[in-house]
C-alpha positions as CSV (number, residue, x, y, z in Angstrom):
1,M,104.2,173.7,-91.0
2,R,102.5,170.4,-90.2
3,A,104.1,167.2,-91.5
4,W,101.1,166.5,-93.9
5,D,100.8,170.0,-95.4
6,S,102.8,168.9,-98.4
7,Y,100.3,166.1,-99.1
8,L,97.2,168.2,-99.0
9,A,96.8,171.1,-101.4
10,P,94.5,173.8,-100.2
11,A,91.4,173.9,-102.4
12,A,91.3,177.7,-102.5
13,N,94.6,177.7,-104.5
14,V,93.0,175.9,-107.4
15,M,93.6,177.7,-110.7
16,V,90.7,179.2,-112.5
17,Q,91.0,176.6,-115.3
18,M,91.2,173.1,-113.8
19,D,93.1,170.4,-115.5
20,K,91.2,167.3,-116.5
21,K,92.6,165.1,-113.8
22,L,91.6,167.5,-111.1
23,L,88.1,167.9,-112.5
24,R,87.7,164.1,-112.7
25,Y,88.9,163.8,-109.1
26,L,86.4,166.4,-108.0
27,R,83.5,164.8,-109.9
28,K,84.3,161.4,-108.5
29,N,84.8,162.4,-104.9
30,F,82.7,165.5,-104.3
31,L,79.9,165.5,-106.8
32,W,77.2,165.8,-104.2
33,E,78.9,168.7,-102.5
34,V,78.1,171.0,-105.5
35,P,74.8,172.9,-105.3
36,G,72.1,171.9,-107.7
37,R,73.1,168.2,-108.1
38,F,69.9,166.9,-106.5
39,Q,67.8,169.1,-108.7
40,A,69.8,168.0,-111.8
41,M,69.1,164.4,-110.9
42,Q,65.4,165.1,-110.6
43,Y,65.5,166.6,-114.1
44,F,67.2,163.5,-115.3
45,R,64.8,161.1,-113.7
46,A,61.8,163.1,-114.9
47,S,63.1,163.0,-118.5
48,E,64.2,159.4,-118.6
49,Y,62.0,157.3,-116.3
50,P,58.3,156.9,-115.6
51,V,57.3,158.2,-112.1
52,D,57.4,155.6,-109.4
53,S,55.0,156.3,-106.6
54,R,57.5,154.7,-104.1
55,W,59.9,157.6,-104.7
56,P,59.9,160.0,-101.8
57,D,59.8,162.9,-104.3
58,S,57.4,161.3,-106.8
59,E,55.1,164.3,-106.7
60,E,57.9,166.7,-107.5
61,I,59.0,164.5,-110.4
62,Q,55.5,164.4,-111.7
63,A,55.2,168.2,-111.5
64,L,58.4,168.5,-113.6
65,K,57.0,166.1,-116.2
66,D,53.8,168.1,-116.3
67,N,55.5,171.5,-116.7
68,F,58.5,170.7,-119.0
69,S,59.1,168.5,-122.1
70,E,61.7,165.7,-122.0
71,D,64.0,167.8,-124.1
72,E,63.7,170.8,-121.7
73,L,64.4,168.5,-118.8
74,R,67.5,167.0,-120.5
75,A,68.7,170.5,-121.3
76,K,68.4,171.6,-117.6
77,C,70.3,168.5,-116.5
78,R,73.0,169.1,-119.2
79,K,73.3,172.8,-118.1
80,W,74.2,171.7,-114.6
81,D,76.8,169.4,-116.0
82,E,78.3,172.0,-118.2
83,D,78.4,174.5,-115.3
84,F,80.0,171.9,-112.9
85,E,83.5,173.4,-113.1
86,R,82.4,176.9,-112.4
87,N,80.1,175.8,-109.6
88,V,82.7,173.6,-107.9
89,L,85.2,176.5,-108.0
90,L,82.7,178.9,-106.4
91,E,81.9,176.3,-103.8
92,M,85.6,175.6,-103.1
93,E,86.2,179.3,-102.6
94,K,83.4,179.5,-100.0
95,Y,84.1,176.1,-98.2
96,P,87.7,175.0,-99.0
97,E,87.6,172.5,-96.1
98,K,84.9,170.5,-97.9
99,F,87.2,169.8,-100.8
100,P,90.5,168.3,-99.6
101,I,92.7,167.6,-102.6
102,T,95.4,165.0,-101.9
103,R,98.5,165.2,-104.1
104,C,101.5,163.0,-104.4
105,P,104.4,164.4,-102.4
106,E,106.8,163.1,-105.1
107,C,105.3,164.3,-108.4
108,G,102.5,166.6,-107.4
109,E,99.8,164.7,-109.3
110,V,96.3,164.4,-107.8
111,A,95.7,161.2,-106.0
112,F,92.9,158.8,-106.6
113,T,90.8,159.9,-103.6
114,P,91.3,162.3,-100.7
115,K,92.3,159.3,-98.5
116,S,94.7,157.8,-101.0
117,E,98.3,157.1,-100.0
118,R,99.5,155.9,-103.3
119,C,100.1,157.8,-106.6
120,G,98.6,156.4,-109.7
121,E,101.0,158.4,-111.9
122,C,104.5,157.7,-110.4
123,G,103.7,154.8,-108.0
124,H,105.0,156.6,-105.0
125,T,103.4,155.6,-101.6
126,W,103.1,157.6,-98.4
127,Y,101.3,155.1,-96.2
128,G,100.4,156.3,-92.7
129,K,101.0,159.9,-93.5
130,N,97.6,161.1,-94.8
131,P,95.7,162.8,-92.0
132,L,92.3,162.1,-93.8
133,R,92.8,158.4,-93.4
134,K,92.0,157.1,-90.0
135,A,94.4,154.5,-88.6
136,P,92.9,151.0,-88.2
């Protein structure tokens, strides 16, 4: 067992129903790793903003506006958000190395970020022992 194994929880061991803190951690740190996020953002932009010709995907956004109502586009964006937990679990099963979950070695709570070395729950610190954080 490596010295840092107690600090990093393998993502594949995540329970089927995530707690709110873990879900918030995953949204904050790995939102773009979950499939469909780019498309969901296109739905959002198409429903909420006028098309800007400077956008690299302005033609795609205009096509979405032409083919769907604002309500349909908002519903598609909301659907992705509602399915986030299921989608992130599926992605974590396929690619656990993309989702390192750092936990406090003292209380076991999820840290702020994967590179954190301080617990927001109990205040414990483990500076210099997180392998995801590069030494200066």
